[in-house]
N, C-alpha and C positions, 0 to 999 in steps of 0.2 A: 468454572462455567465453560461449557462447550458451546461453540457457535459454528453453524454451517451456512455459508452464503447460499443464496438462491440464484438460479439461472446462471448468468455469465458474470456474477459478482465475485470479487477476490478480496480476501481479508489480508491486509498487508501491515507488517510491523515496520514503521519507518526506521531507517538507519540512524544511529546516534549521531548528533551534530558534532561540530568541532568543540574544542574547549571553550568554556564560558569566559575565561579571562584571556584577553589578547595581550600583545606586546605592550609594555608600559603599564600593565596592571589594570587596564580599563575593563570593567565588567559590562557585558552587553546584556540588557534585560531580555526576557523571553519574547516580549512583544516586538523587539527590533530584529530578532534573529530570522534568517531565511528558513523557510520550510525545507526539510530534506527532500531530495528527489530520488534517492535510492531507498529500497526497502526489500524486505524478505517476505515471500509469500507464506502465510501461515495456514490458510485454507482456501479452497476453491469450490465454486458451485459445480453442478453437473454439466453446464453448458446451456446454450439457448437453442431454440428450435428454429429451423428454417421455414420457408413458406409452405413446404410440403409436410411439415410436422416432424421431420427427422431431427434427432438430437445432434447438434454440431459440438464435438468435443472441444474442451479447453486446450489452448496452446501452452499455457503456463501450468505448472504443477507445484505442489507444496515443496518448499525449500528453495525455489528459484529466487535469484537475486534480480530485481527488476529496476527499471528507471521509470518513474511516473511523473506526471505534471505536478508543479508546485502547489497549484490550487485545484480544487475540485474533489469529488468524492465526499464521503461522510466520515467525520471524525467520531470515533467511538472509544469509550473507556471500558475495558473489561478487566476485572480483578486488579484495579489500580494501574493498568498499563494502557498507553495510548496506541490506538490502531487506526487504520483507514480502511474503509470499504469502498472499492472502486470497481467500475465496470472493466472487463477485459479489454474492451475497445480503447479505453483511456491509457492503457499501458503502452509506453513508448518503445521499450526494448527489454530484452532479457540480457543480463550481464553474465558473460561466461568467463 
């Protein structure tokens, strides 16, 4: 399935978390794990329009590694993979 975000939205694949088993063999359930803050941009929208109607291009591009807030955005499942759709405004930084 192909997906193309609209306006200033970004489709992000969250980075894989740390190992599920910690020192001492303790297994941490999914509900207790922290949400990842890093992710890889999979697709971007065309950008949003300013008050004059001009298209403002996106600062992030496909393939960028980003830092995003722990909570927010929309969680979506596409072809059995978890993704997040967030606004470009919510992206904290591009990791270089």
